C-alpha positions as CSV (number, residue, x, y, z in Angstrom):
1,M,131.8,-154.4,-80.6
2,P,128.3,-154.6,-81.9
3,R,127.0,-151.8,-84.1
4,L,124.0,-149.7,-82.9
5,A,121.0,-149.9,-85.1
6,V,119.7,-146.5,-86.1
7,G,116.1,-146.5,-87.5
8,C,113.7,-143.8,-88.7
9,G,111.8,-143.9,-85.5
10,S,114.8,-143.3,-83.4
11,Y,114.6,-139.5,-84.0
12,P,111.6,-137.2,-84.5
13,H,111.2,-136.1,-88.1
14,K,111.5,-132.3,-88.5
15,G,108.2,-132.3,-90.4
16,D,106.5,-133.9,-87.4
17,Y,107.9,-131.2,-85.2
18,F,106.6,-128.5,-87.6
19,M,103.3,-130.2,-87.7
20,S,103.0,-130.2,-83.9
21,E,104.0,-126.6,-83.6
22,F,101.7,-125.6,-86.4
23,E,98.7,-127.4,-84.9
24,Q,99.4,-125.9,-81.5
25,V,99.3,-122.4,-83.0
26,L,96.1,-123.2,-84.8
27,E,94.5,-124.5,-81.6
28,E,95.4,-121.3,-79.8
29,K,94.0,-119.3,-82.6
30,R,90.9,-121.4,-82.7
31,K,90.2,-120.8,-79.0
32,L,90.7,-117.0,-79.5
33,V,88.4,-116.9,-82.5
34,D,85.8,-119.1,-80.6
35,E,85.9,-116.6,-77.7
36,K,85.4,-113.7,-80.1
37,A,82.6,-115.5,-81.8
38,T,80.8,-116.1,-78.5
39,N,81.3,-112.4,-77.6
40,Y,79.9,-111.2,-81.0
41,R,76.9,-113.5,-80.6
42,N,76.1,-112.1,-77.2
43,V,76.5,-108.6,-78.3
44,R,74.3,-109.3,-81.3
45,D,71.6,-110.9,-79.1
46,D,71.7,-107.9,-76.8
47,W,71.2,-105.4,-79.7
48,N,68.5,-107.6,-81.2
49,A,66.7,-107.6,-77.8
50,K,66.9,-103.8,-77.8
51,T,65.6,-103.7,-81.4
52,K,62.7,-105.8,-80.4
53,K,61.9,-103.6,-77.4
54,A,62.2,-100.4,-79.4
55,T,60.0,-101.8,-82.2
56,A,57.3,-102.6,-79.6
57,T,57.6,-99.2,-78.0
58,R,57.4,-97.5,-81.4
59,N,54.4,-99.5,-82.5
60,E,52.6,-98.7,-79.2
61,H,53.2,-94.9,-79.7
62,N,52.0,-95.2,-83.3
63,S,48.9,-96.9,-82.1
64,E,48.3,-94.1,-79.6
65,V,48.9,-91.5,-82.4
66,R,46.2,-93.2,-84.6
67,E,43.7,-93.2,-81.7
68,L,44.4,-89.6,-80.8
69,I,44.0,-88.6,-84.4
70,Q,40.5,-90.2,-84.3
71,N,39.8,-88.1,-81.2
72,V,40.9,-84.9,-82.9
73,K,38.6,-85.8,-85.9
74,Q,35.7,-86.4,-83.6
75,Q,36.1,-83.1,-81.7
76,R,36.4,-81.2,-85.0
77,E,33.2,-82.7,-86.2
78,I,31.5,-81.8,-82.9
79,R,32.8,-78.3,-83.1
80,E,31.5,-77.9,-86.7
81,Q,28.1,-79.3,-85.7
82,M,27.8,-76.9,-82.7
83,N,28.9,-73.9,-84.9
84,E,26.0,-74.8,-87.3
85,V,23.6,-74.9,-84.3
86,V,24.9,-71.5,-83.2
87,R,24.1,-70.1,-86.7
88,D,20.7,-71.6,-86.7
89,M,19.9,-70.4,-83.2
90,K,21.1,-66.9,-84.0
91,R,18.6,-66.8,-86.8
92,A,15.9,-68.0,-84.4
93,R,17.0,-65.4,-81.9
94,A,16.8,-62.6,-84.5
95,D,13.3,-63.7,-85.4
96,A,12.4,-63.7,-81.7
97,N,13.8,-60.2,-81.4
98,N,11.6,-59.0,-84.2
99,Q,8.6,-60.6,-82.5
100,V,9.4,-58.9,-79.2
101,K,9.7,-55.6,-81.0
102,D,6.3,-56.1,-82.7
103,A,4.7,-57.2,-79.5
104,K,6.0,-54.1,-77.7
105,T,4.6,-51.9,-80.5
106,N,1.2,-53.7,-80.2
107,L,1.3,-53.3,-76.4
108,E,2.0,-49.6,-76.6
109,A,-0.9,-49.2,-79.1
110,A,-3.2,-51.1,-76.8
111,R,-2.2,-48.8,-73.8
112,R,-3.0,-45.7,-75.8
113,G,-6.4,-47.0,-76.8
114,P,-8.4,-46.7,-80.0
115,N,-8.6,-42.9,-80.0
116,S,-4.8,-42.3,-79.8
117,S,-4.1,-42.1,-83.6
118,E,-3.4,-38.4,-83.3
119,Q,-1.3,-38.9,-80.2
120,S,0.8,-41.6,-81.8
121,E,2.4,-39.1,-84.1
122,S,3.6,-36.9,-81.2
123,R,6.3,-38.6,-79.1
124,G,7.1,-35.7,-76.9
125,K,5.7,-34.3,-73.7
126,D,2.0,-35.0,-74.5
127,R,2.6,-38.7,-74.7
128,P,1.3,-40.5,-71.5
129,L,3.8,-42.6,-69.5
130,S,3.3,-46.3,-69.2
131,V,3.0,-48.1,-65.9
132,H,6.6,-49.3,-66.3
133,Q,7.8,-45.8,-67.0
134,L,5.9,-44.4,-64.0
135,R,7.3,-47.1,-61.6
136,R,10.8,-46.2,-62.8
137,K,10.2,-42.5,-62.3
138,A,8.9,-43.2,-58.8
139,R,11.9,-45.3,-57.8
140,A,14.3,-42.6,-59.1
141,L,12.6,-40.0,-56.9
142,E,12.6,-42.3,-53.9
143,N,16.3,-43.0,-54.3
144,D,17.1,-39.3,-54.5
145,F,14.9,-38.6,-51.4
146,E,16.6,-41.3,-49.4
147,Q,20.0,-39.8,-50.3
148,G,18.9,-36.5,-48.9
149,K,18.9,-34.6,-52.1
150,Y,15.6,-32.8,-51.3
151,M,15.4,-30.5,-48.2
152,G,12.8,-28.2,-46.7
153,K,9.8,-27.3,-49.0
154,K,11.3,-29.3,-51.8
155,E,11.1,-32.4,-49.6
156,K,7.4,-32.1,-49.2
157,Q,6.9,-31.5,-52.9
158,V,8.7,-34.6,-53.8
159,V,6.7,-36.7,-51.3
160,E,3.5,-35.4,-52.9
161,Q,4.9,-36.1,-56.4
162,I,5.7,-39.7,-55.5
163,K,2.1,-40.1,-54.0
164,K,0.6,-38.8,-57.3
165,I,2.7,-41.1,-59.4
166,Y,1.6,-44.2,-57.4
167,A,-2.0,-43.0,-57.6
168,E,-1.6,-42.7,-61.4
169,I,0.0,-46.2,-61.5
170,K,-3.0,-47.6,-59.6
171,L,-5.5,-46.0,-61.9
172,K,-3.7,-47.2,-65.0
173,E,-3.5,-50.7,-63.7
174,Q,-7.3,-50.7,-63.0
175,E,-7.9,-49.4,-66.5
176,E,-5.5,-52.0,-68.1
177,S,-7.1,-54.9,-66.1
178,S,-10.3,-54.3,-67.9
179,N,-8.7,-53.8,-71.3
180,E,-8.8,-57.2,-73.2
181,D,-6.7,-55.9,-76.0
182,L,-4.0,-54.9,-73.6
183,K,-4.1,-58.3,-71.9
184,D,-3.7,-60.0,-75.2
185,A,-0.8,-57.7,-76.1
186,R,0.9,-58.4,-72.8
187,E,0.5,-62.1,-73.3
188,L,2.0,-61.9,-76.8
189,L,4.9,-59.9,-75.5
190,K,5.5,-62.5,-72.8
191,V,5.5,-65.3,-75.3
192,A,7.8,-63.4,-77.6
193,M,10.3,-62.6,-74.8
194,D,10.3,-66.2,-73.6
195,A,11.1,-67.3,-77.1
196,Q,13.8,-64.7,-77.3
197,E,15.4,-65.8,-74.0
198,A,15.2,-69.5,-75.0
199,A,16.9,-68.8,-78.4
200,H,19.6,-66.7,-76.6
201,L,20.3,-69.6,-74.1
202,E,20.5,-72.1,-77.0
203,V,23.0,-69.8,-78.8
204,Q,25.1,-69.6,-75.6
205,K,24.9,-73.4,-75.0
206,A,25.9,-74.3,-78.6
207,A,28.7,-71.7,-78.6
208,N,30.1,-73.1,-75.3
209,A,29.9,-76.6,-76.7
210,A,31.7,-75.6,-79.8
211,Q,34.4,-73.8,-77.8
212,D,34.9,-76.8,-75.5
213,A,35.2,-79.1,-78.5
214,H,37.7,-76.7,-80.1
215,E,39.9,-76.5,-77.0
216,L,39.8,-80.3,-76.5
217,M,40.7,-80.7,-80.2
218,L,43.8,-78.5,-79.6
219,Q,44.7,-80.6,-76.6
220,W,44.5,-83.8,-78.6
221,N,46.6,-82.2,-81.3
222,K,49.3,-81.4,-78.8
223,E,49.2,-85.0,-77.5
224,V,49.4,-86.3,-81.1
225,D,52.6,-84.3,-81.6
226,R,54.0,-85.5,-78.3
227,Q,53.3,-89.2,-79.0
228,R,54.5,-88.8,-82.6
229,E,57.9,-87.5,-81.3
230,K,58.1,-90.4,-78.9
231,A,57.4,-92.8,-81.8
232,E,60.1,-91.2,-83.9
233,S,62.6,-91.3,-81.0
234,S,61.9,-95.1,-80.6
235,H,62.3,-95.5,-84.3
236,R,65.7,-93.8,-84.2
237,S,66.7,-96.2,-81.3
238,L,65.4,-99.1,-83.3
239,R,67.5,-98.1,-86.4
240,R,70.6,-97.7,-84.2
241,S,70.2,-101.0,-82.5
242,K,69.4,-102.7,-85.8
243,I,72.6,-101.4,-87.3
244,E,74.7,-102.4,-84.3
245,G,73.1,-105.8,-84.2
246,D,73.7,-106.4,-87.9
247,K,77.3,-105.3,-87.4
248,A,77.8,-107.7,-84.5
249,H,76.1,-110.5,-86.5
250,H,78.5,-109.9,-89.4
251,F,81.5,-110.2,-87.2
252,Y,79.9,-113.3,-85.7
253,I,79.6,-114.9,-89.1
254,V,83.2,-114.0,-90.0
255,S,84.3,-115.6,-86.8
256,L,82.4,-118.8,-87.6
257,R,84.0,-118.9,-91.0
258,C,87.4,-118.5,-89.4
259,L,86.6,-121.4,-87.1
260,H,85.5,-123.5,-90.0
261,S,88.6,-122.7,-91.9
262,I,90.8,-123.6,-88.9
263,H,88.9,-126.9,-88.5
264,D,89.3,-127.6,-92.2
265,I,93.1,-127.0,-91.9
266,L,93.4,-129.2,-88.9
267,R,91.6,-132.0,-90.6
268,A,93.7,-131.6,-93.7
269,R,96.9,-131.6,-91.6
270,R,95.9,-134.7,-89.7
271,G,95.2,-136.5,-93.0
272,Q,98.7,-135.7,-94.2
273,A,100.6,-136.8,-91.1
274,E,103.3,-138.7,-93.1
275,R,104.2,-135.9,-95.4
276,S,106.7,-133.2,-94.5
277,P,106.3,-129.8,-96.1
278,S,109.2,-128.1,-97.9
279,R,110.5,-124.8,-96.8
280,G,108.5,-123.0,-99.6
281,A,105.4,-124.9,-98.5
282,R,105.9,-123.8,-94.9
283,L,106.3,-120.2,-95.9
284,E,103.1,-120.4,-98.0
285,I,101.3,-122.0,-95.0
286,Q,102.5,-119.2,-92.8
287,D,101.2,-116.6,-95.2
288,L,97.8,-118.3,-95.3
289,M,97.8,-118.4,-91.5
290,A,98.7,-114.8,-91.3
291,K,95.8,-114.0,-93.5
292,L,93.5,-116.1,-91.4
293,M,94.7,-114.6,-88.1
294,G,94.3,-111.1,-89.6
295,G,90.6,-111.7,-89.6
296,E,90.2,-112.7,-93.3
297,T,88.4,-115.9,-94.4
298,L,90.2,-118.5,-96.4
299,S,88.5,-119.4,-99.7
300,T,88.0,-123.0,-100.9
301,E,90.8,-122.6,-103.4
302,E,93.2,-121.4,-100.6
303,L,92.2,-124.3,-98.4
304,M,92.9,-126.7,-101.3
305,Q,96.3,-125.0,-102.0
306,L,97.1,-125.3,-98.3
307,Q,96.4,-129.0,-98.4
308,R,98.5,-129.5,-101.6
309,N,101.5,-127.7,-99.9
310,E,101.2,-129.9,-96.9
């Protein structure tokens, strides 16, 4: 009976079996790590896109803040300029007021005539009324008369009094029309009053402009605060997305290193196909694999140690 020949190739070497199982585990882990790396990369890219958007938004708000600050500065300058104009025009108005006062004094002197030096010292009953004062007195009597305050004989007396006042007004106007000094005094008073009115209008105009500039400046200041808060909010979002993006990038790099380590192990294993590791080597390889699968990265020395133990 012939003997059966038994060769080395007739049965699988237990080292080959271990190698196949080991490489299968590595391949499964490689796929898992590769999937995680892809996920971390996508997460990183999403956070980086948010960072870019937040940066653009922040820069836009900061640009608006700078522009608004210039507007505030401009309105402040306008306000100060208008306040200076107000001060100047108030001085001009005060001068005009003095001119009006002097012109009225001259007009009163012209009405009294050259022989009224003695009368000028008495400002009581003996002083004659001006045309303006007579007209005002006549209007007051007419108003009272129309309201029925005078009845019977008193009514007739008031009517006669009003007639006398208007007659006196007519006489004074005739006298004043031929008085050149009085005409000149009236003209000077008119000029002074026109200057007074013009100065007063300029004061009001400049004061309104200063107030408008002040209110607009306050509005711009509020807008500066609002835009600055938006810029700070965008900056906070930027910092958060930057931190999260850096974190995802770190995990992505770790995953890549794990992939590289797995590839290095597989290449090393395939280069040692004829060698069978001892029990101690297998345990050491398992420890290194546990370390790798735990998320740690194998150093060059550990990779070389893994190759030696294979």
